[in-house]
N, C-alpha and C positions, 0 to 999 in steps of 0.2 A: 504494500500499500504506499503511496506515494504521500509526502507531507502535505499536499492539497486533499488527497483524500482522506485523510485522519483528519484536518482541521473543518472539513465539510461532508463528514459523518458524524450522525448524532449517536447519543449512547444508546438506541432502539435498531442502531445499524443503517439508518436510513440517508442514503447520499444523496446531497442536494444539487439538483442539476436544472433546477427552475426559480426563475425569481419574477414575482409580482411588483409594478411600482407602480402606487399610486402619483400619476403627476400632478394633481391638483385634487382641491377637496370642494371646488365650485360645480355644480350641477344643474342644469335648466330644467330638471324635470323634479317633480316632489312625490317620488313612489310610495305609498302607504307601508312599505314593508322594508324600505331601505337599511342595511346592516353597515353601508361604507366603508367596505374592505376593513371593518373592524377598529378604523380611525377611533371611533367613540363605543363608551359602553351602547349605547341606544341612541336610535335614531339617526338621521341624514343631515350632513351638514350641508348647507344650500349656499354657500359663500367660502371664497377664501379666507379662512378664520387663522391660518398660520402662514409663515413664511415658507412658499415652497422652494423644493431643490431648486438650482438653477440648471440651464442645459449643461453648463462645464460640470457641475457637482455630479449631473446624475451619468454622464459619460464616463468620469473618472469612477466612480463607485461600479459601472457597469464591464469596465475594464478589469477591475479586481475581479469582479465576480467571473470574467471570461478566463480569467489567468489561474483562477482557481475550479474551473472545469465546468462551470454554468453553461448549459447551452441554448437554454431559450430564455428569452424575456416577454413577458406580458405585461402591455402598458393597459392601465386603469386609470381610474379616477376616484370621485367624482364624476364628471365627464370630460375625458381626456380632450375632446375636439374643441373645446373649449380654450384650449393652449394656443396663442398664435405662433407658438416656435414648433410646434408638435411634428412638422415635416423635416424641420431642422433637426429635430433631437432624433426621428429616426435615421436620416441621413448620418447621423455621427455615431449611430452605435457601434461597438467594436466589430470587425469583420469574424464569423464564423458563429456570429449568435442571428438565431431565428428571433425574428421580431412579430408579436402579432397582438391585438389592439381590442381592449371589449369596450364597445358603444353602446349609448342607446339609441344609435343610428340618426339620430332629428338633423344631425349637419354633416351628414358623410353624402351628400348629393354633390356638391359643390368641391369636396377635398379628394374623392376617395381616388382619383388619377392622379393626384399628386404626392398621395401618400402610397401609392403603389411604385410610383418613379422613385421614391425616396428609400426605399427596399423594403415597407411593409409586407409580410407573407399576406396574413388572412387577417379575417377579422370575425369577432364573437358579436353580434347584436341582441340585446335586452329587447324581446316584445313578446310579453305575457297574454295579449289578446289580437284578433283580427277583427274585434268589432269596435268601431269608433267610439260608441258612446261607453264601452266599458274601458277604453282606454284611457279617456278623459277621466274616469273614476280613478283607477290605478294611479295615473302619473299626474293629475292635476292640470295637464294639457293636452290641446288637443290639435295632437302632431303626429297620430299615425298615417296621413298621406305621406309626410315628409318621409317617415321611417322607412315605409315601401319603395319610395324613390332612392333612399340609401341604400336601400339591399338591392334594388335593381343596379344601381351606379358599381355597388362593388362586386357584383358576380359579373357583369360588364368589362372590368378593367383587371379581373384576375384575383381579386382578394379572396381566395376560395381554399378550400371549400370554406362557405360562410357557416358557420354555427349559430343557431338560434337560440339563445337561452331563454325558454320560458320557465316563471317560477309558477309550481303547483299552489294555485289559491283557492282551497275548498269552499264551494259557495259563490264563486265568481267566475272563475273560468274553467271548471273541473268539466265542464260540459264541450269543450273547444276541442279535445282532445283531437277527434279524428277529423275536426276543419285545420289542425296544424299538419296532419298525416298528409291531408288531399294537398293543402299548400305546398309542402316541400316535396311532393311529388311531381308537383306542376314546375317546380323550377330545380333544374340540374345546380349539382354541387351545394346543395343545402342539408345542413346536419341538423337534426332536434336535440335540443339537449334539455329535457324534461327534468327542473332542481326542485328538489324537496324545498319548501318554505323554510328557514332558517327564522322562526319567527322570536326573535329577541326582544320585539316590543308589544306582544301581545296580542297583536293583530287581530289573530283567529278566536280569541276568550270568547266564549259563548256562541260560536259561528260554526262550528264542525260537528255539531250534534253527536258529540261522543266520539266520533271518529279523527284520531290523530294526524297530524300532518305526515307521520313515519307511515302509518296505515295505508293512507292513502297513495303514495309513491311506492309502497310495496305491491299492494293491489295493481297498481297500473305496472308494475315492472313485471307481476306474474302476468299480468293479460299478454305484456309482448313476449313473454319467452314462450308462452301457449303458440302466439301466433305468428312467431317471426320465420321468415324463410331459412335465414342463418344467425348465427350469434357468433361473434368475437369478443376477445378479449384484450382489452387496451393495456399498456403499459402502466398509463397513469392510474393510480388506484386499484388498478385491475379491474377497471369499471368493464361494464358488456354492453357493445352495441349490437343493436339488433336490425334488422331486415324486416322491416314490417310493412305488408301491404308494399313493396317496390320502393319504400324510402328507408335512411338512415337514422336513427333514433337510442337517444341513450338516457338513462336514468340517474341522475344525480342524486345521491342518496348522504349527504354529510352529517346527517345526526344520529346518534346513538348506533354508529354505523363503526365498526372494530375495522374493518377491511380497508376502508377509507383511511383511518386513520393510520393505520400500519403501514400503509405504502405510501403515504405523503413525503413529496421530494421538493417541497418549495419552502421560499420563502418571501415574506412581504416589506415591502418598504414602505411606510406612511408616504404622503406628500409633504410632510416637512420634516424628514428625514431621521425616521425612527425605523428600526429593523424590529419587524414582529415574527416572534417565532412560530405562533399559532393564530389563526384566524378569531378563534374563540376564547381565547386568552387573552385578558388586560395585567399591565402589570410589569410585565417581565420586557419590556421592549428595551432595546437598544440605540442608544442616540449615536448617530453617524455622522451630523451634519457638522461639519468644518474639520472631520478626520482626513487625513492622508495617509498614503502610505502602508508602514507598520502596523499603525494606532487604526489605520481602517481594516487591517486584515485581521487583527487583534479582537475588533469588535465585532466583524461578522463570525469569528469563531466564536463567541461568547455567545452570540445569538443562536447558534448552533447547536452549543453543548447546553442553553436553555429547553430545547426544543424536547416536548414529551407527548405521546398520543395524549387528546381532549379524550377521547372515548379508548379504554384499555381493559385487558381482561385485569379481574379483581385477583390478588394473591390468595 
């Protein structure tokens, strides 16, 4: 094992190969369930409350991660397309790192071509409903047509495969699973990711009629298992990809999921420059803003050593 392997492998044997970086905390939507990438204990920050990492700081951090064997970087927010220097950041990412972006898609139509030219590989687009009125209820904004135009632009310029992140909201969008399957079937290079609701804000209290979010996600996965023409197992989290009725779909179940945690291989960086060992834990972040060279390497190693599965087998 090399020094980098040792520094980047936690005490549970999980080697870090992926990093998620929140480029900002601002967002132009007000999604009712937002966990804001774990930057707060609860709720969504809707403005830039902290001093975001500069492009130069981001690239220095990513260069260190690349030298320590990290292969992929996911750019998130907030809403990362609100950063005017987004294309410049992508262009400056160290060679040899695959770059993807998670976005709400509302601003993608006008910039997809530039982001692709800058070196972006693909996008994840958050879209929880195909119904305009529901979209307003979930996000607080009437921007569904903009998202669909952004999706079209991403497909046209080759930011593929486009993954649609659909958060499962019991009582609100649980009747749209087949609609999404049909939608993806009509759009080549679209993969569906149905995501179990991480209800940090008590949004579903009293609304699920006794069925938990975990049960809802588990039942959908069981349905896909029965109906799938083909099942593959992905490297990340050992998650299953189902070929269902001619389209690809995954069920992302982060809650109460030993397998999900046991195979986690990512670190997160908050928009104001803190390494977050686990999305669901707070209080163990490591501040890296202003750190350089060996000091930055030591801070990353400290964050890796602080990692432990949020859900794990009891002794």
